[in-house]
C-alpha positions as CSV (number, residue, x, y, z in Angstrom):
1,M,0.0,0.0,0.0
2,S,1.4,3.4,-1.0
3,S,1.6,6.3,1.5
4,A,-1.2,8.0,-0.4
5,E,-3.4,5.0,0.2
6,Q,-2.5,5.0,3.9
7,T,-3.6,8.6,4.4
8,I,-5.3,8.8,7.8
9,K,-8.7,10.5,7.7
10,P,-9.4,12.7,10.8
11,V,-12.2,11.4,13.0
12,H,-15.1,13.9,13.4
13,H,-17.4,13.5,16.3
14,C,-20.9,14.8,17.1
15,H,-20.7,18.4,18.5
16,W,-23.2,17.6,21.3
17,A,-21.2,17.9,24.5
18,G,-20.1,14.5,25.7
19,C,-21.2,12.6,22.6
20,R,-18.4,10.5,21.0
21,R,-20.4,9.2,18.0
22,E,-18.4,9.6,14.7
23,V,-20.2,11.5,12.0
24,P,-19.1,12.6,8.5
25,P,-17.0,15.8,8.7
26,A,-19.7,17.9,6.9
27,M,-22.3,17.0,9.5
28,W,-22.9,18.9,12.7
29,G,-23.7,15.9,14.8
30,C,-25.3,12.5,15.1
31,K,-29.0,12.1,14.1
32,A,-30.2,11.8,17.6
33,H,-28.6,15.0,18.8
34,W,-29.2,17.0,15.6
35,F,-33.0,16.5,16.0
36,K,-32.8,17.5,19.7
37,L,-31.8,20.9,18.6
38,P,-34.7,23.4,18.0
39,L,-35.5,23.8,14.3
40,R,-34.5,27.5,14.5
41,L,-30.9,26.5,15.5
42,R,-30.7,23.7,12.9
43,N,-31.8,26.2,10.3
44,R,-29.2,28.7,11.4
45,I,-26.4,26.1,11.3
46,W,-27.3,25.3,7.7
47,K,-27.7,28.9,6.7
48,T,-24.2,29.8,7.9
49,Y,-22.5,26.5,6.8
50,R,-20.2,26.9,3.8
51,P,-19.5,23.6,1.9
52,G,-15.8,22.8,2.4
53,Q,-15.3,24.6,5.7
54,E,-14.8,21.2,7.3
55,I,-11.9,20.6,4.9
56,D,-10.1,23.9,4.9
57,K,-11.0,24.6,8.6
58,T,-12.1,28.1,8.0
59,P,-15.8,28.4,9.1
60,S,-17.2,31.9,9.0
61,A,-17.6,34.1,12.0
62,E,-21.3,33.7,11.6
63,Y,-21.1,29.9,11.7
64,L,-18.9,30.1,14.8
65,A,-21.4,32.4,16.5
66,V,-24.2,30.0,15.9
67,A,-22.0,27.1,17.1
68,R,-21.5,29.0,20.4
69,E,-25.2,29.7,20.6
70,V,-25.9,26.0,20.1
71,Q,-23.5,25.0,22.8
72,D,-25.1,27.5,25.2
73,W,-28.5,26.0,24.4
74,I,-27.2,22.5,25.0
75,A,-25.7,23.5,28.3
76,E,-29.0,25.1,29.4
77,H,-31.1,22.2,28.1
78,N,-28.9,19.6,29.9
79,R,-29.3,21.4,33.2
80,H,-33.0,21.0,33.1
81,V,-33.1,17.4,32.1
């Protein structure tokens, strides 16, 4: 096997705090946690997502702001469960 064939693909996990499920790099998270998010947050994630940002590692400031808002929502939600 050549070195090109042995390229290690980075592992990407669900962004839900504490979840270790592997998901494709272009996905925010696993199906179970994605659908726990309010629709308004899921829509904002998609609205600010730029195809390829998971490859070049340069998400927009808007995407990062939504990502922080989602993590705040998760922290608040988990406190009340």
